[in-house]
Residue, then its C-alpha position, 0 to 999 in steps of 0.5 A: m704847651q710846646q708840641n713836636p711836629q708829630d703831635r701837631a700833624a696828628r692834631a691837624r689830621t683829627r681836627p676838621p679843616r675850617p671852611g675855606f681854609a687849606g688843610p694841613q698838607e696844603r699849608h706849607s705851599q700856601r704860607v704867605k710871608p708876613s712882609r707880603l701880608y703887610g703890603a696886601r693889607e696896606d693896599q686893602r686899607f687904601a682901596l676901599p676908602a678911595l672907592v668910597v670917596v670917588g663914589a661920593l664925589l661922582a654922586l654929588l657931582v651928578g646931583v649938583l649938575r642935575v639940580l643946576d640943569d633943572g634951574r633949581a636952587l642948591f640951598p634955601g635962602s631967606t630966613v630958613g637958609w640963614g637959620l640953618a647956616i647959623l645952626t651949622g656954624i654953632i655945631v662946627g664950633h662945638l665939634v672943633a671944641l671937642g677936638r679931633d680925637r673926640w669927634w672923629g669917633g662919631t657924633g650925632s649933632g651934625a647927623a641930626l641937622t643933615l637928616a633934617v635938611l634931607l627930610l625937608y629939601g632933599w639929598v643935595p642940600a643935605a649933602l652940602v650941609s654935611l660937606v660944609l660941616v666936615v670941611l670946616v672942622a677939618v680946616a679948623r683942626r688942620s690935621r687928619r685930612r684923610e679921615a675928614l675926606v672919608h668921613g664926608a664921603a661916607d656921609i654923602l653916600g649915607i644921605g644918598a641911600s636915605a634919599l633912595t628909600m624916600a624915593a621908594f615911598g614916592t617922596s620927591h622934594s627940593v628947595e622949591s617944593p619942600w616936604t613940609p610937615g603939613d604934607w606928612q600922612p600917617a604913612a610918613v612915620p615909617e618912611v622917616l624912621i626907615a630913612a633915618c636908620t638907613y642914613l645912620l647904618v650906611t654911614r657907620l658901616l662905611l666908616w667902620f670898614c674904611l677907618s677901623p683896623r683889620g683883623g676880626g670882630l668888635p672887641t667885647a669891651t666896646r660892644g656895650a658902648l656901641v649899643r649905647q651910642a646907637l641908642l643915643c644916636v637914634a634919640l638924637l636923630g629923633l630931633s630931626p623932625l622937630i627941626v623940620v617943624v621949626a624951620v617951616h613955622m618959626p625959622l628964627l628959633l632954629p639956632l636954639f636947637a644947638i642947645p639940645l643937639i650939643a647936650v645929647d652929643s656930649t652925652l654920646w661922647m662921654a659914653r664913648a670916653r668911658a668905654e675907651e677908659q676901660l681899654r686904656d692904662p690911665l698912667t701911660g696911655l697904653p692899652n691895658r690887659m683887656w685890650l691886649m687880649e681882644r687884639a690878640r684874639m683878632a691877631l691869632d684869627e688873622a694868623e690862622r687864616q693866613q697860615t702864619k705865626s703870631a707872637l706875644v712878648l711879655i716884658d717885666l722890669d727887673r728890681f723896679r720895686s727897689v726904685n719905688d722903695t728908694l725914690g717913692h712911687l711918684a718917681g716910679d710913675r714918672l719912670l714908667l712913663q719914660i719906659a712906655d715912651r721908649l717901648r712905643l719908639a722901639l716897636p717893630r713894624g705892625a707891633e702893638a704894646a700894652r701895659l698889664g699893670g705894675d712894671e709889666f708890659a706886653v708887645l703883640l707881634p701880629q705877624t712873625h716868621s718864627a720863634t727866632s725872629a720873635q726872640r730877636s725882636a724881644r731882645t731889641l725891645v729889652a735893649a731899648l729899655g735897658s739904656p740909661l734913663d734920666l730922672d731929675g738929674l739922676t741917671l738910672v739903668l733898668e734891666a728888663s726880662a722878656g718871655v716869648a710865646v708863639f702861635p701856634d707852636h706854644a698855644d692855640e688861643a690868646e689866654g694860653l699864649l699870655r700864660r706861656a709868655d709869662v712862664a718864659m719871662y720868669a725863666a728869663k728872670r731866673d736865669r738872668s738871660g734877658v729873653e727866653v722862648y717858652d719851653s714846655h719842659r720848664d713849665g710846671n703848670t701844664p695839665d700833665r704836670l699839675g696831675l703829677l704834682g698832686d700824685l707827688r704830694r700823695a706819694l710824700d704823705a704815703g712814704e712812697v718816695e725813696l732815697h738812694y745813696q751814691p758813694k763818694v770814695r777817696f783815692n785810697g779806697e776810703v769812703a768819704g760819704l754818701e749822697a742821698l738822691v731821691r727816686w720816685r716810682h709812680p704807680e701808673r707812669g713808672r719811674v719818674p725822672p728826678d729832674e721832672f718831679i723836682a722842678i714841679a715841686e720847686s715851682s709849686g711850693l711843695m719844695p719845703r715839704l720834699t726837703e723835710y721828707v728827704l732830711e727826715t728819711a736821710l737822718l733816720q738812715v744815718a742813725n740806723w747805720r750808726a747803730a749798726g757800726l757804719d759811721v759814714p756822713v750823708a750829703v743832702n741837696v737843698s734848694p735856694r728856697d730852703v736856704h732863704s727860709p728863716g727857720f731852716a737852720g733851726s729845723v735841721a738842728a732839731r732833726l739832728a737832735r731828735h735822731g741822735v745824729p751828730a752834725s758832722a754826719l750831715q752835709l748839705e750841698i748847695t749851689e751859688h744860686v742861693l746868693l742871687e736872691e736875698p743874699q743877706q738871708a741866705a748868708a744868715t742861714l748858712a752861718a747858722l748851719t755851720g754854727h751848728g756844725v753842719k758841713m756845706s758843699l758847693d755843688d755844680f762848680g764851673t757852671g752857672y755863676s761860678s765866681l771867686v766872690h761866691l767862693r769867698r762868701l760861702p762857708v763851704s768846706e767842699l767843692k764838687i766839680d761838675r760832670s760836664f768838665v770831668a766827662r771829657l777830662a781825658i780827651d779835652t785839654q781845655d777841660a783838663e786845664i779847667v779841672r786842674c785850675t779848679i783843684d788848685l784854687a780849691h786847695s789854696l782856699g782849704l777846700l776838699v775837691v770831689a769830681e762828679g761823673v767819673e766813669d772810666d779808669e783813665t779819668w780816675e787816674r788823671l784826677r788822682d794825678l791832679g790831686c783831686d780828693a775824692v770821686q763820685g760816679w759810675l766807676v765807683s757805684a750807682a745810686l743804691p737803695p738803702a739795703e744795697a747801700t748797706s751791703w756795699l758799705r759793709a763790703r767796702d769797710s772790710v776791703r779797701a784798695p787804692v785802685p778803681p773799684a769795679l761796678v757793683q750793681d747787679p747787671e740784671r738791674a742796671e739801666p743804660a744811660s740813654v738820655p744825655a745830661p741836659a746842657e743847662p743845669p736842672a731846677e734847684s731842689a731841696g734834698a737832692e742833687r743830680d746824680p753824678s753817676e747817671t750820665q752816659p758812660m764813656r766806656k761801659p754800657l750800663s743797664p736800666q736800673g743803674r741809671a736812676g735818673r739825674g736829679r735833686s732829691 
């Protein structure tokens, strides 16, 4: 949830600081730039491996010099030496066959042989065996020399640590005086176990700290695999005493130990491979959702320690389903492979990509300066994915939409960050903007909004949602109609802005229920007015979701018949968004409605995706100019020209024109001079409850004047327009349109009840 600075400050004051972390007042002064963090991390990455390599070389050099100075041999000769050499060569061939991406993760065959030589001849011959194993494999693979050097150095230090534990037990042996099984006593059992565990623990810890990525603890998904590997390594190292026994009594059989060593080693590798498959997408090779969440947790912990920001970018390919439907799923998979390759190449420094499933990808930015910089990175990624792709000679262009969520601005944990990035991504899809940053005002799934959704559902069932009616008046004083606007007074929260609860209904699936309620209530009121001799049409706003419903036109016709209201008494207001998705279904529904005699009005013209193509395709009889142009008509020449051209265009197409948001006499007069057909706004009347609307209609029906009427609402219940209209259109919703009268007046201050909220009913 997006938080303002005051909220975050309050939360920081009430939450105790973690030990060793700066408090909220110190964070700004201690904030470190991400670029410096990357440099510090690079220094740390190379400092520890360098120390390990230098320490191992010094230890090996000292050991070799001491052996040579004492006139002792570095490695055994005769049959035992050759048997160990042949076994070493077989293990080297096995490791080369495994491949560098497999054996670098850790094997046990070389460790078992090294430990056997350590138990029999001491740490210098064992270190030489380990060095030969690592060097020969690295030379054979011709790559990853740094890892080979660190791997060998860690092994030498592990051998040295194991030798020290044996020395603590009083064991001192060499090539000339080996520690044979005949010399072993019952006390040798714990000595061998401790030596083996010390060797395994030291080598694995050094390799982990030197070669693993920084940023946190072990991923949850790999812990079980590491436990299995540890058990297998212990079993493998248990073969070392057997190798010692055979080396002493039957050295010719030493090469046969390659069979059990390789078998157990392969089992170890398969366990590791299965663990990796759980974290990898099988199609693209990118990490999957499980890996992303583990890595995101680590990145957020690191960002909190460094007092920086992290960001998560969620990317979804637009209309990818049509590719699968047209070219087949195999072609879609090949296309996803190209997308994954492009995503890898376009990643910013330090970023990591994952495939979440289908055509959905995620990019983790462990360090980012701000939401703006994260949005800029997301736009770069979207642009890279949007360039043409070649598939068997067919050039395809796929667009993508991305949502950005930033830690700690939008969420404090990885799961929340992913959910909010998903909300932003769908907002980008809906607005066709490419990239959107999370905005809590557009998130219908916050705990507060979920509670409001339940309350709204109960209010609809109890009939607590009201309709107010705002007049539309022609310039001769005749009432052109009324627009039904929804209003809801919550028993605890008071008046809820229409934009807020309508957006919740739209995103939750409650919209059809709200539309039914508004249509039913409005038609009942129209029937009552007609029975009282007031023949006035009422306009009801409907959302794209309603228009896309196959049975919507039939349900409207059935309600008209049930209430005995002619179709000419109902007008439905729509926006051009109805044609953006499922245009064929929308066109069929609109055609059916007009076939029943229901008139259509195009609302919010001039905003969003207004175009001549839509005007030609929509069966509308009325066009409403958005208040954003009408409000500055008298003072802005560009807005005045836009309004004039819109009126001329609408009239040339045979449409009536209604101007929304008329609030002063000068605007009224300018619209009349431009040939506008009717106006709606504060200057005419606020949205009125049914009883007041009835009184207004009766008074209006008896006296008509060609001059702008004064405001009729009671000054005791008028409500000042303290909240300006948002810069972007609110969420579409059925049965209600944003109230044109409820913008900030240009001349006349209004009281609270007059501004009932701008929103769709």
